[in-house]
All heavy atoms as TSV, in Angstrom:
chain	resi	resn	atom	element	x	y	z
A	1	MET	N	N	-14.700	-5.545	5.380
A	1	MET	CA	C	-13.477	-5.146	6.022
A	1	MET	C	C	-13.844	-4.117	7.088
A	1	MET	O	O	-14.633	-3.217	6.844
A	1	MET	CB	C	-12.524	-4.549	4.965
A	1	MET	CG	C	-11.244	-4.057	5.578
A	1	MET	SD	S	-10.099	-3.180	4.478
A	1	MET	CE	C	-9.843	-4.305	3.182
A	2	SER	N	N	-13.215	-4.223	8.232
A	2	SER	CA	C	-13.483	-3.281	9.305
A	2	SER	C	C	-12.879	-1.893	8.975
A	2	SER	O	O	-11.956	-1.796	8.152
A	2	SER	CB	C	-12.941	-3.786	10.644
A	2	SER	OG	O	-11.541	-3.818	10.588
A	3	LYS	N	N	-13.391	-0.893	9.635
A	3	LYS	CA	C	-12.905	0.452	9.373
A	3	LYS	C	C	-11.449	0.611	9.815
A	3	LYS	O	O	-10.687	1.355	9.154
A	3	LYS	CB	C	-13.791	1.462	10.060
A	3	LYS	CG	C	-15.132	1.583	9.458
A	3	LYS	CD	C	-15.954	2.662	10.112
A	3	LYS	CE	C	-17.336	2.725	9.467
A	3	LYS	NZ	N	-18.137	3.811	10.000
A	4	SER	N	N	-11.070	-0.033	10.845
A	4	SER	CA	C	-9.684	0.071	11.335
A	4	SER	C	C	-8.707	-0.593	10.356
A	4	SER	O	O	-7.620	-0.043	10.118
A	4	SER	CB	C	-9.548	-0.514	12.728
A	4	SER	OG	O	-9.872	-1.880	12.704
A	5	MET	N	N	-9.100	-1.695	9.774
A	5	MET	CA	C	-8.213	-2.326	8.774
A	5	MET	C	C	-8.104	-1.519	7.518
A	5	MET	O	O	-7.034	-1.369	6.951
A	5	MET	CB	C	-8.713	-3.751	8.453
A	5	MET	CG	C	-8.391	-4.807	9.501
A	5	MET	SD	S	-6.638	-4.918	9.847
A	5	MET	CE	C	-6.030	-5.585	8.329
A	6	SER	N	N	-9.231	-0.947	7.057
A	6	SER	CA	C	-9.170	-0.107	5.869
A	6	SER	C	C	-8.337	1.151	6.103
A	6	SER	O	O	-7.593	1.591	5.261
A	6	SER	CB	C	-10.556	0.220	5.392
A	6	SER	OG	O	-11.283	0.963	6.366
A	7	LEU	N	N	-8.441	1.706	7.338
A	7	LEU	CA	C	-7.599	2.842	7.690
A	7	LEU	C	C	-6.130	2.484	7.701
A	7	LEU	O	O	-5.269	3.218	7.217
A	7	LEU	CB	C	-8.034	3.427	9.046
A	7	LEU	CG	C	-7.262	4.620	9.541
A	7	LEU	CD1	C	-7.472	5.797	8.619
A	7	LEU	CD2	C	-7.623	4.958	10.953
A	8	LEU	N	N	-5.825	1.291	8.224
A	8	LEU	CA	C	-4.436	0.839	8.271
A	8	LEU	C	C	-3.869	0.678	6.844
A	8	LEU	O	O	-2.788	1.185	6.567
A	8	LEU	CB	C	-4.350	-0.479	8.997
A	8	LEU	CG	C	-2.993	-1.138	9.001
A	8	LEU	CD1	C	-2.027	-0.358	9.860
A	8	LEU	CD2	C	-3.047	-2.577	9.458
A	9	PHE	N	N	-4.620	0.054	5.933
A	9	PHE	CA	C	-4.160	-0.116	4.559
A	9	PHE	C	C	-3.998	1.245	3.898
A	9	PHE	O	O	-3.035	1.480	3.160
A	9	PHE	CB	C	-5.111	-0.974	3.759
A	9	PHE	CG	C	-4.901	-2.450	3.988
A	9	PHE	CD1	C	-5.855	-3.238	4.623
A	9	PHE	CD2	C	-3.747	-3.086	3.576
A	9	PHE	CE1	C	-5.672	-4.561	4.828
A	9	PHE	CE2	C	-3.564	-4.456	3.745
A	9	PHE	CZ	C	-4.514	-5.207	4.411
A	10	ALA	N	N	-4.899	2.151	4.156
A	10	ALA	CA	C	-4.840	3.503	3.546
A	10	ALA	C	C	-3.618	4.271	4.036
A	10	ALA	O	O	-2.887	4.879	3.231
A	10	ALA	CB	C	-6.115	4.279	3.830
A	11	VAL	N	N	-3.376	4.256	5.345
A	11	VAL	CA	C	-2.243	4.981	5.902
A	11	VAL	C	C	-0.919	4.394	5.435
A	11	VAL	O	O	0.001	5.134	5.035
A	11	VAL	CB	C	-2.322	4.989	7.432
A	11	VAL	CG1	C	-1.040	5.488	8.089
A	11	VAL	CG2	C	-3.505	5.842	7.883
A	12	VAL	N	N	-0.812	3.093	5.403
A	12	VAL	CA	C	0.426	2.445	4.935
A	12	VAL	C	C	0.675	2.764	3.484
A	12	VAL	O	O	1.796	3.093	3.055
A	12	VAL	CB	C	0.378	0.905	5.177
A	12	VAL	CG1	C	1.496	0.209	4.432
A	12	VAL	CG2	C	0.438	0.624	6.647
A	13	SER	N	N	-0.404	2.733	2.668
A	13	SER	CA	C	-0.235	3.071	1.251
A	13	SER	C	C	0.191	4.524	1.030
A	13	SER	O	O	1.050	4.788	0.216
A	13	SER	CB	C	-1.543	2.791	0.499
A	13	SER	OG	O	-1.851	1.424	0.552
A	14	VAL	N	N	-0.393	5.427	1.764
A	14	VAL	CA	C	-0.037	6.857	1.633
A	14	VAL	C	C	1.412	7.085	2.070
A	14	VAL	O	O	2.144	7.817	1.453
A	14	VAL	CB	C	-1.044	7.746	2.411
A	14	VAL	CG1	C	-0.515	9.160	2.548
A	14	VAL	CG2	C	-2.375	7.717	1.747
A	15	LEU	N	N	1.816	6.428	3.139
A	15	LEU	CA	C	3.196	6.550	3.606
A	15	LEU	C	C	4.180	6.032	2.554
A	15	LEU	O	O	5.237	6.613	2.303
A	15	LEU	CB	C	3.395	5.853	4.945
A	15	LEU	CG	C	2.766	6.536	6.149
A	15	LEU	CD1	C	2.949	5.669	7.382
A	15	LEU	CD2	C	3.359	7.911	6.398
A	16	LEU	N	N	3.841	4.898	1.953
A	16	LEU	CA	C	4.708	4.339	0.925
A	16	LEU	C	C	4.734	5.220	-0.316
A	16	LEU	O	O	5.764	5.393	-0.966
A	16	LEU	CB	C	4.268	2.932	0.575
A	16	LEU	CG	C	4.620	1.849	1.603
A	16	LEU	CD1	C	3.938	0.542	1.268
A	16	LEU	CD2	C	6.112	1.671	1.692
A	17	MET	N	N	3.580	5.800	-0.676
A	17	MET	CA	C	3.563	6.766	-1.812
A	17	MET	C	C	4.412	7.975	-1.518
A	17	MET	O	O	5.126	8.447	-2.403
A	17	MET	CB	C	2.116	7.152	-2.107
A	17	MET	CG	C	1.288	6.154	-2.785
A	17	MET	SD	S	-0.346	6.827	-3.088
A	17	MET	CE	C	-1.340	5.394	-2.955
A	18	SER	N	N	4.351	8.458	-0.322
A	18	SER	CA	C	5.181	9.604	0.051
A	18	SER	C	C	6.670	9.251	0.037
A	18	SER	O	O	7.499	10.028	-0.423
A	18	SER	CB	C	4.806	10.104	1.478
A	18	SER	OG	O	3.476	10.523	1.489
A	19	ALA	N	N	6.995	8.074	0.517
A	19	ALA	CA	C	8.383	7.602	0.452
A	19	ALA	C	C	8.840	7.459	-0.982
A	19	ALA	O	O	10.011	7.773	-1.274
A	19	ALA	CB	C	8.518	6.280	1.207
A	20	THR	N	N	7.980	7.013	-1.862
A	20	THR	CA	C	8.321	6.934	-3.266
A	20	THR	C	C	8.609	8.317	-3.852
A	20	THR	O	O	9.604	8.503	-4.543
A	20	THR	CB	C	7.180	6.279	-4.072
A	20	THR	OG1	O	6.905	4.981	-3.500
A	20	THR	CG2	C	7.544	6.137	-5.516
A	21	ALA	N	N	7.770	9.273	-3.511
A	21	ALA	CA	C	7.958	10.641	-4.044
A	21	ALA	C	C	9.264	11.251	-3.532
A	21	ALA	O	O	9.989	11.911	-4.296
A	21	ALA	CB	C	6.792	11.511	-3.598
A	22	VAL	N	N	9.582	11.047	-2.267
A	22	VAL	CA	C	10.823	11.591	-1.706
A	22	VAL	C	C	12.042	10.896	-2.275
A	22	VAL	O	O	13.045	11.518	-2.598
A	22	VAL	CB	C	10.792	11.507	-0.150
A	22	VAL	CG1	C	12.134	11.845	0.438
A	22	VAL	CG2	C	9.719	12.405	0.399
A	23	SER	N	N	11.966	9.575	-2.460
A	23	SER	CA	C	13.125	8.835	-2.930
A	23	SER	C	C	13.431	9.047	-4.403
A	23	SER	O	O	14.491	8.667	-4.834
A	23	SER	CB	C	12.933	7.344	-2.626
A	23	SER	OG	O	11.854	6.833	-3.373
A	24	ILE	N	N	12.483	9.620	-5.165
A	24	ILE	CA	C	12.752	9.885	-6.566
A	24	ILE	C	C	13.945	10.779	-6.712
A	24	ILE	O	O	14.792	10.599	-7.593
A	24	ILE	CB	C	11.488	10.494	-7.236
A	24	ILE	CG1	C	10.453	9.399	-7.438
A	24	ILE	CG2	C	11.861	11.126	-8.569
A	24	ILE	CD1	C	9.135	9.935	-7.941
A	25	SER	N	N	14.103	11.780	-5.821
A	25	SER	CA	C	15.214	12.710	-5.926
A	25	SER	C	C	16.516	12.129	-5.425
A	25	SER	O	O	17.602	12.656	-5.731
A	25	SER	CB	C	14.902	14.002	-5.168
A	25	SER	OG	O	14.738	13.695	-3.780
A	26	TYR	N	N	16.472	11.055	-4.662
A	26	TYR	CA	C	17.700	10.459	-4.113
A	26	TYR	C	C	18.242	9.327	-5.000
A	26	TYR	O	O	19.387	9.312	-5.382
A	26	TYR	CB	C	17.462	9.948	-2.697
A	26	TYR	CG	C	17.260	11.056	-1.702
A	26	TYR	CD1	C	16.022	11.304	-1.149
A	26	TYR	CD2	C	18.315	11.894	-1.338
A	26	TYR	CE1	C	15.812	12.324	-0.239
A	26	TYR	CE2	C	18.132	12.919	-0.436
A	26	TYR	CZ	C	16.881	13.128	0.105
A	26	TYR	OH	O	16.685	14.146	0.986
A	27	SER	N	N	17.375	8.363	-5.297
A	27	SER	CA	C	17.850	7.171	-5.969
A	27	SER	C	C	16.699	6.569	-6.809
A	27	SER	O	O	15.583	6.375	-6.253
A	27	SER	CB	C	18.361	6.143	-4.978
A	27	SER	OG	O	18.624	4.918	-5.621
A	28	GLY	N	N	16.976	6.269	-8.043
A	28	GLY	CA	C	15.975	5.660	-8.882
A	28	GLY	C	C	15.574	4.255	-8.420
A	28	GLY	O	O	14.406	3.886	-8.452
A	29	TRP	N	N	16.586	3.509	-8.008
A	29	TRP	CA	C	16.293	2.147	-7.562
A	29	TRP	C	C	15.518	2.123	-6.282
A	29	TRP	O	O	14.629	1.265	-6.102
A	29	TRP	CB	C	17.613	1.375	-7.343
A	29	TRP	CG	C	18.309	1.064	-8.646
A	29	TRP	CD1	C	19.477	1.644	-9.096
A	29	TRP	CD2	C	17.869	0.247	-9.684
A	29	TRP	NE1	N	19.796	1.134	-10.324
A	29	TRP	CE2	C	18.788	0.284	-10.726
A	29	TRP	CE3	C	16.736	-0.573	-9.848
A	29	TRP	CZ2	C	18.663	-0.454	-11.909
A	29	TRP	CZ3	C	16.594	-1.333	-11.023
A	29	TRP	CH2	C	17.557	-1.229	-12.021
A	30	LEU	N	N	15.772	3.037	-5.405
A	30	LEU	CA	C	14.993	3.129	-4.161
A	30	LEU	C	C	13.554	3.546	-4.482
A	30	LEU	O	O	12.613	3.026	-3.867
A	30	LEU	CB	C	15.635	4.159	-3.218
A	30	LEU	CG	C	15.194	4.168	-1.769
A	30	LEU	CD1	C	15.415	2.791	-1.124
A	30	LEU	CD2	C	15.915	5.240	-1.025
A	31	ALA	N	N	13.410	4.406	-5.450
A	31	ALA	CA	C	12.034	4.831	-5.860
A	31	ALA	C	C	11.261	3.639	-6.454
A	31	ALA	O	O	10.081	3.449	-6.179
A	31	ALA	CB	C	12.097	5.959	-6.859
A	32	VAL	N	N	11.934	2.830	-7.228
A	32	VAL	CA	C	11.289	1.652	-7.811
A	32	VAL	C	C	10.919	0.668	-6.707
A	32	VAL	O	O	9.826	0.079	-6.753
A	32	VAL	CB	C	12.238	0.972	-8.846
A	32	VAL	CG1	C	11.729	-0.385	-9.261
A	32	VAL	CG2	C	12.429	1.859	-10.050
A	33	LEU	N	N	11.763	0.504	-5.735
A	33	LEU	CA	C	11.481	-0.403	-4.598
A	33	LEU	C	C	10.236	0.102	-3.842
A	33	LEU	O	O	9.335	-0.702	-3.565
A	33	LEU	CB	C	12.666	-0.474	-3.639
A	33	LEU	CG	C	12.405	-1.246	-2.333
A	33	LEU	CD1	C	12.245	-2.710	-2.625
A	33	LEU	CD2	C	13.549	-0.989	-1.377
A	34	PHE	N	N	10.168	1.375	-3.529
A	34	PHE	CA	C	8.999	1.888	-2.808
A	34	PHE	C	C	7.750	1.831	-3.671
A	34	PHE	O	O	6.653	1.577	-3.153
A	34	PHE	CB	C	9.274	3.319	-2.328
A	34	PHE	CG	C	10.062	3.385	-1.067
A	34	PHE	CD1	C	11.242	4.133	-1.026
A	34	PHE	CD2	C	9.678	2.726	0.061
A	34	PHE	CE1	C	11.974	4.225	0.103
A	34	PHE	CE2	C	10.421	2.789	1.230
A	34	PHE	CZ	C	11.587	3.528	1.256
A	35	PHE	N	N	7.905	2.013	-4.973
A	35	PHE	CA	C	6.747	1.906	-5.878
A	35	PHE	C	C	6.162	0.481	-5.874
A	35	PHE	O	O	4.976	0.295	-5.776
A	35	PHE	CB	C	7.143	2.305	-7.306
A	35	PHE	CG	C	6.054	2.153	-8.286
A	35	PHE	CD1	C	4.965	3.033	-8.267
A	35	PHE	CD2	C	6.068	1.184	-9.239
A	35	PHE	CE1	C	3.919	2.899	-9.194
A	35	PHE	CE2	C	5.076	1.019	-10.169
A	35	PHE	CZ	C	3.974	1.912	-10.132
A	36	VAL	N	N	7.060	-0.492	-5.936
A	36	VAL	CA	C	6.590	-1.891	-5.894
A	36	VAL	C	C	5.950	-2.210	-4.560
A	36	VAL	O	O	4.921	-2.892	-4.503
A	36	VAL	CB	C	7.785	-2.827	-6.203
A	36	VAL	CG1	C	7.430	-4.293	-5.922
A	36	VAL	CG2	C	8.249	-2.666	-7.642
A	37	LEU	N	N	6.527	-1.745	-3.484
A	37	LEU	CA	C	5.962	-1.962	-2.147
A	37	LEU	C	C	4.559	-1.295	-2.051
A	37	LEU	O	O	3.667	-1.829	-1.414
A	37	LEU	CB	C	6.887	-1.443	-1.067
A	37	LEU	CG	C	8.145	-2.250	-0.823
A	37	LEU	CD1	C	9.043	-1.542	0.203
A	37	LEU	CD2	C	7.807	-3.656	-0.352
A	38	THR	N	N	4.409	-0.116	-2.678
A	38	THR	CA	C	3.131	0.554	-2.658
A	38	THR	C	C	2.097	-0.292	-3.398
A	38	THR	O	O	0.972	-0.482	-2.912
A	38	THR	CB	C	3.251	1.943	-3.334
A	38	THR	OG1	O	4.212	2.709	-2.627
A	38	THR	CG2	C	1.938	2.652	-3.339
A	39	LEU	N	N	2.464	-0.809	-4.562
A	39	LEU	CA	C	1.535	-1.638	-5.324
A	39	LEU	C	C	1.145	-2.905	-4.566
A	39	LEU	O	O	0.006	-3.332	-4.572
A	39	LEU	CB	C	2.140	-2.025	-6.667
A	39	LEU	CG	C	2.262	-0.869	-7.703
A	39	LEU	CD1	C	2.872	-1.396	-8.964
A	39	LEU	CD2	C	0.922	-0.243	-7.960
A	40	VAL	N	N	2.145	-3.514	-3.890
A	40	VAL	CA	C	1.895	-4.722	-3.094
A	40	VAL	C	C	0.924	-4.389	-1.948
A	40	VAL	O	O	-0.010	-5.147	-1.646
A	40	VAL	CB	C	3.189	-5.331	-2.587
A	40	VAL	CG1	C	2.925	-6.370	-1.499
A	40	VAL	CG2	C	3.973	-5.912	-3.732
A	41	SER	N	N	1.127	-3.249	-1.323
A	41	SER	CA	C	0.271	-2.858	-0.198
A	41	SER	C	C	-1.165	-2.615	-0.666
A	41	SER	O	O	-2.117	-3.081	-0.026
A	41	SER	CB	C	0.798	-1.541	0.424
A	41	SER	OG	O	-0.092	-1.032	1.351
A	42	ILE	N	N	-1.352	-1.938	-1.775
A	42	ILE	CA	C	-2.674	-1.680	-2.302
A	42	ILE	C	C	-3.364	-2.978	-2.725
A	42	ILE	O	O	-4.535	-3.220	-2.438
A	42	ILE	CB	C	-2.623	-0.671	-3.457
A	42	ILE	CG1	C	-2.193	0.712	-2.925
A	42	ILE	CG2	C	-3.991	-0.581	-4.166
A	42	ILE	CD1	C	-1.865	1.700	-4.022
A	43	ALA	N	N	-2.599	-3.815	-3.415
A	43	ALA	CA	C	-3.149	-5.117	-3.881
A	43	ALA	C	C	-3.525	-5.991	-2.677
A	43	ALA	O	O	-4.576	-6.655	-2.716
A	43	ALA	CB	C	-2.168	-5.813	-4.776
A	44	SER	N	N	-2.715	-5.996	-1.657
A	44	SER	CA	C	-3.041	-6.863	-0.503
A	44	SER	C	C	-4.287	-6.344	0.198
A	44	SER	O	O	-5.053	-7.134	0.776
A	44	SER	CB	C	-1.861	-6.917	0.443
A	44	SER	OG	O	-1.574	-5.647	0.987
A	45	GLY	N	N	-4.545	-5.034	0.177
A	45	GLY	CA	C	-5.760	-4.527	0.734
A	45	GLY	C	C	-6.988	-5.002	-0.029
A	45	GLY	O	O	-8.011	-5.392	0.588
A	46	PHE	N	N	-6.899	-5.030	-1.367
A	46	PHE	CA	C	-8.003	-5.546	-2.160
A	46	PHE	C	C	-8.205	-7.041	-1.959
A	46	PHE	O	O	-9.339	-7.496	-1.881
A	46	PHE	CB	C	-7.755	-5.264	-3.663
A	46	PHE	CG	C	-8.080	-3.850	-4.062
A	46	PHE	CD1	C	-7.109	-3.015	-4.505
A	46	PHE	CD2	C	-9.379	-3.367	-3.987
A	46	PHE	CE1	C	-7.386	-1.691	-4.859
A	46	PHE	CE2	C	-9.683	-2.079	-4.367
A	46	PHE	CZ	C	-8.685	-1.241	-4.819
A	47	VAL	N	N	-7.122	-7.787	-1.847
A	47	VAL	CA	C	-7.219	-9.213	-1.621
A	47	VAL	C	C	-7.851	-9.499	-0.251
A	47	VAL	O	O	-8.747	-10.354	-0.118
A	47	VAL	CB	C	-5.821	-9.886	-1.719
A	47	VAL	CG1	C	-5.860	-11.311	-1.212
A	47	VAL	CG2	C	-5.349	-9.837	-3.145
A	48	TYR	N	N	-7.446	-8.772	0.745
A	48	TYR	CA	C	-7.990	-8.919	2.089
A	48	TYR	C	C	-9.493	-8.605	2.097
A	48	TYR	O	O	-10.270	-9.351	2.687
A	48	TYR	CB	C	-7.265	-8.037	3.085
A	48	TYR	CG	C	-7.721	-8.151	4.507
A	48	TYR	CD1	C	-7.341	-9.243	5.276
A	48	TYR	CD2	C	-8.575	-7.231	5.065
A	48	TYR	CE1	C	-7.790	-9.368	6.601
A	48	TYR	CE2	C	-9.024	-7.320	6.359
A	48	TYR	CZ	C	-8.632	-8.411	7.117
A	48	TYR	OH	O	-9.120	-8.540	8.405
A	49	LYS	N	N	-9.868	-7.549	1.427
A	49	LYS	CA	C	-11.284	-7.172	1.363
A	49	LYS	C	C	-12.108	-8.252	0.633
A	49	LYS	O	O	-13.196	-8.589	1.075
A	49	LYS	CB	C	-11.436	-5.848	0.614
A	49	LYS	CG	C	-12.863	-5.366	0.534
A	49	LYS	CD	C	-12.953	-4.044	-0.179
A	49	LYS	CE	C	-14.427	-3.614	-0.304
A	49	LYS	NZ	N	-14.588	-2.373	-0.997
A	50	ALA	N	N	-11.588	-8.792	-0.444
A	50	ALA	CA	C	-12.297	-9.847	-1.176
A	50	ALA	C	C	-12.459	-11.100	-0.315
A	50	ALA	O	O	-13.543	-11.716	-0.312
A	50	ALA	CB	C	-11.550	-10.174	-2.442
A	51	LYS	N	N	-11.446	-11.445	0.428
A	51	LYS	CA	C	-11.555	-12.642	1.290
A	51	LYS	C	C	-12.561	-12.383	2.425
A	51	LYS	O	O	-13.288	-13.311	2.800
A	51	LYS	CB	C	-10.199	-12.992	1.869
A	51	LYS	CG	C	-9.298	-13.640	0.868
A	51	LYS	CD	C	-7.996	-14.117	1.507
A	51	LYS	CE	C	-7.137	-14.772	0.435
A	51	LYS	NZ	N	-5.925	-15.330	0.995
A	52	MET	N	N	-12.605	-11.202	2.964
A	52	MET	CA	C	-13.539	-10.901	4.048
A	52	MET	C	C	-15.002	-10.920	3.494
A	52	MET	O	O	-15.911	-11.338	4.178
A	52	MET	CB	C	-13.247	-9.572	4.676
A	52	MET	CG	C	-12.001	-9.543	5.521
A	52	MET	SD	S	-12.155	-10.593	6.990
A	52	MET	CE	C	-10.967	-11.888	6.574
A	53	ASN	N	N	-15.158	-10.416	2.282
A	53	ASN	CA	C	-16.528	-10.433	1.681
A	53	ASN	C	C	-17.006	-11.810	1.348
A	53	ASN	O	O	-18.193	-12.087	1.453
A	53	ASN	CB	C	-16.548	-9.553	0.395
A	53	ASN	CG	C	-16.552	-8.087	0.739
A	53	ASN	OD1	O	-16.849	-7.684	1.827
A	53	ASN	ND2	N	-16.176	-7.276	-0.233
A	54	ARG	N	N	-16.115	-12.726	1.017
A	54	ARG	CA	C	-16.496	-14.127	0.742
A	54	ARG	C	C	-16.929	-14.849	1.998
A	54	ARG	O	O	-17.777	-15.688	1.960
A	54	ARG	CB	C	-15.338	-14.874	0.089
A	54	ARG	CG	C	-15.386	-14.843	-1.403
A	54	ARG	CD	C	-14.414	-15.810	-1.995
A	54	ARG	NE	N	-13.525	-15.033	-2.857
A	54	ARG	CZ	C	-12.285	-15.246	-3.031
A	54	ARG	NH1	N	-11.683	-16.239	-2.383
A	54	ARG	NH2	N	-11.556	-14.485	-3.790
A	55	ARG	N	N	-16.314	-14.520	3.088
A	55	ARG	CA	C	-16.627	-15.201	4.352
A	55	ARG	C	C	-17.992	-14.819	4.908
A	55	ARG	O	O	-18.579	-15.552	5.681
A	55	ARG	CB	C	-15.551	-14.933	5.408
A	55	ARG	CG	C	-14.258	-15.629	5.102
A	55	ARG	CD	C	-13.262	-15.446	6.214
A	55	ARG	NE	N	-12.004	-16.021	5.818
A	55	ARG	CZ	C	-10.901	-15.887	6.509
A	55	ARG	NH1	N	-10.865	-15.142	7.577
A	55	ARG	NH2	N	-9.796	-16.466	6.102
A	56	GLY	N	N	-18.435	-13.644	4.563
A	56	GLY	CA	C	-19.750	-13.281	5.053
A	56	GLY	C	C	-19.783	-12.003	5.628
A	56	GLY	O	O	-20.174	-11.141	6.062
């Protein structure tokens, strides 16, 4: 995985984690939504990295 893609996944994940932390005080459902989006973002980064490593 290139450094720019890993930086992109890291920044997006941190922003979603911050949104989760802020939304906890506003709405539980919103916090759950951001939590799920955070997990999807992190998982997609791992999937992308695995596919790039398989290609060479």
